[in-house]
C-alpha positions in Angstrom: -147.7 203.3 112.4 -148.1 201.7 109.0 -150.9 202.9 106.6 -154.2 200.7 106.5 -154.9 199.3 103.4 -158.2 198.5 101.9 -157.0 194.8 101.2 -156.3 194.8 105.1 -159.9 195.3 105.9 -161.6 193.1 103.4 -159.3 190.0 104.1 -156.8 189.4 106.5 -153.8 187.2 105.6 -154.4 183.5 106.4 -158.1 184.3 107.7 -159.7 182.9 104.2 -163.0 183.2 102.7 -166.3 182.3 104.4 -168.2 179.7 102.8 -170.5 176.5 103.4 -169.5 173.0 102.5 -172.7 170.8 102.2 -172.3 167.1 101.5 -175.4 165.5 99.9 -174.9 162.0 99.2 -177.3 159.0 100.2 -174.8 157.7 102.9 -173.6 161.3 104.0 -175.3 164.6 104.9 -173.2 167.3 106.5 -173.3 170.9 106.4 -170.5 173.0 107.9 -169.4 176.4 107.9 -165.8 176.7 106.4 -162.9 179.0 105.1 -161.0 178.7 102.2 -158.0 180.3 100.4 -156.0 179.5 97.4 -153.0 177.6 97.7 -150.0 178.7 95.6 -146.2 179.0 95.1 -145.9 183.0 95.5 -143.4 182.0 98.7 -141.1 180.2 96.2 -141.1 182.9 93.7 -140.4 185.3 96.6 -137.4 183.2 98.0 -135.9 183.2 94.2 -136.7 186.9 93.6 -134.6 188.5 90.8 -134.2 192.5 90.9 -133.4 194.2 87.7 -130.7 197.0 87.6 -129.6 199.6 84.9 -125.8 200.5 84.8 -126.2 203.1 87.3 -127.2 200.4 90.0 -130.7 201.8 90.0 -133.6 199.0 90.1 -136.0 199.2 87.4 -138.8 197.3 86.4 -140.5 195.8 83.0 -143.1 197.9 81.8 -145.5 198.0 79.0 -145.9 201.4 77.5 -147.6 203.7 74.6 -150.4 202.6 72.2 -148.4 199.8 70.8 -147.5 198.4 74.3 -143.9 198.5 73.8 -141.7 196.7 76.6 -139.3 199.3 78.3 -137.3 199.2 81.5 -138.5 201.9 84.0 -137.3 203.0 87.3 -140.2 203.2 89.9 -140.2 207.1 89.1 -141.0 206.3 85.6 -137.9 207.4 83.9 -136.1 204.9 81.2 -133.3 202.8 82.6 -129.7 204.2 81.9 -127.4 201.6 79.9 -127.8 197.9 79.8 -130.2 196.1 82.3 -128.5 193.1 84.5 -130.3 190.9 86.7 -129.5 190.1 90.2 -130.4 187.4 92.7 -129.1 187.5 96.1 -126.7 190.0 94.9 -125.1 187.9 92.3 -125.7 188.5 88.7 -127.8 186.2 86.9 -128.9 185.1 83.4 -132.4 184.0 82.8 -133.6 180.3 82.0 -134.4 179.5 78.5 -137.4 177.6 77.5 -137.3 173.9 77.4 -136.7 172.4 73.9 -135.7 168.9 75.4 -137.6 167.2 78.2 -135.4 164.8 79.9 -136.7 162.1 82.3 -133.8 161.5 84.6 -135.9 159.7 87.5 -138.9 158.1 88.4 -141.3 157.8 91.2 -144.3 155.9 92.6 -147.3 157.1 91.1 -148.6 158.2 94.4 -145.6 160.4 94.7 -147.4 163.1 92.8 -150.0 163.7 95.7 -147.5 165.4 97.6 -147.2 168.5 95.6 -149.1 171.4 94.4 -149.8 171.1 90.7 -150.1 174.6 88.7 -150.1 173.5 85.3 -151.0 170.6 83.1 -149.0 170.1 79.9 -150.2 167.5 77.0 -147.5 165.7 75.2 -148.0 163.7 72.2 -146.0 163.1 69.0 -146.3 161.5 65.3 -143.9 158.4 66.4 -146.5 156.7 68.5 -144.6 154.0 69.1 -141.6 155.2 70.7 -143.7 157.3 72.9 -146.0 154.1 73.6 -142.6 152.7 75.1 -142.5 155.2 77.4 -146.2 155.4 78.7 -146.3 151.4 78.7 -142.9 151.7 80.9 -144.5 154.0 83.5 -148.2 152.6 83.5 -146.8 149.0 83.8 -144.7 150.0 86.9 -147.1 152.4 88.2 -144.6 154.9 88.1 -144.2 158.9 87.0 -141.5 160.2 85.3 -139.6 163.5 86.7 -138.0 166.2 84.6 -137.3 169.7 84.6 -139.5 172.1 82.7 -139.1 175.7 81.7 -142.4 177.2 80.3 -140.8 180.7 79.0 -137.8 182.3 79.0 -137.1 184.2 82.3 -136.0 183.9 86.2 -139.2 182.3 87.6 -140.5 179.8 84.9 -138.6 176.7 86.2 -140.8 173.6 87.1 -140.6 170.1 88.4 -142.7 167.9 85.5 -144.6 165.1 86.9 -145.1 163.0 83.7 -148.0 160.5 84.0 -149.6 158.5 81.2 -153.2 157.8 80.9 -154.8 154.9 78.7 -158.4 155.2 77.4 -160.8 152.9 76.2 -157.8 150.1 75.7 -156.7 151.2 72.4 -155.6 155.0 73.1 -153.4 156.7 75.4 -152.1 160.2 76.5 -149.4 161.8 78.5 -149.6 164.5 80.9 -146.9 166.6 82.5 -148.0 168.0 85.8 -146.0 171.1 86.7 -145.3 172.2 90.1 -142.7 174.2 92.3 -143.3 173.0 95.8 -145.0 170.3 97.8 -148.3 170.9 99.5 -148.0 172.8 102.7 -151.1 173.0 105.1 -151.0 176.2 107.0 -154.6 175.4 108.8 -154.3 171.8 109.9 -157.1 170.7 112.1 -156.7 169.0 115.7 -159.0 166.1 116.4 -158.8 167.3 119.8 -161.4 169.9 119.0 -164.1 167.4 118.2 -164.2 166.6 122.0 -167.6 167.3 123.9 -169.4 168.0 120.7 -173.0 166.6 119.7 -173.2 165.0 116.3 -176.0 166.9 114.5 -177.6 166.2 111.2 -180.0 168.7 109.3 -183.6 168.7 110.7 -186.0 166.6 108.4 -187.2 168.6 105.6 -190.7 169.5 104.2 -192.1 166.4 102.7 -193.6 168.1 100.1 -190.4 169.8 99.0 -188.9 166.5 99.0 -191.3 165.0 96.9 -190.9 167.7 94.2 -187.3 168.8 94.5 
């Protein structure tokens, strides 16, 4: 039997956190108990997992040690790596991605395409050559498109994103460009079934105390 962890007791995987969603609008009043959990791309990272090994084939990990926080490759036992360190992915030696220096828009998609993706980061793009960047912004905006490009945030093995590049026009005489970074499409783990609504009574919150309603 595997050892029970504290995290297993506090929150079971997929169970979410308890909360209450309250909608208090002029034309809609709803109070409903809910559960929530953060959507993320950890599954993508795990799928593309990279293992570091030293010259003896021993798996090593990057650790920051000492007062100066020096980066070292250490085994799980805490001993230093022997010889050179090589990264492996699915048993094949690999080299790290290099940080993006040139962003190349190779495709476009309708602006609504962005709604399919889990957006993890946003990068603002600007220039001193405003007229050239305006051509890009105007083209995308006029055609209701976003630009698609590969974007690597830092040198490493799991820092590659798809950039969804969207222009924004403000006050009629200003514009900006945002690159929304994503690793995966949105995947629902808790889709709700409309069939579960059958035989339920639609209720509203009881009418509140008039004194409170007149003050708050």
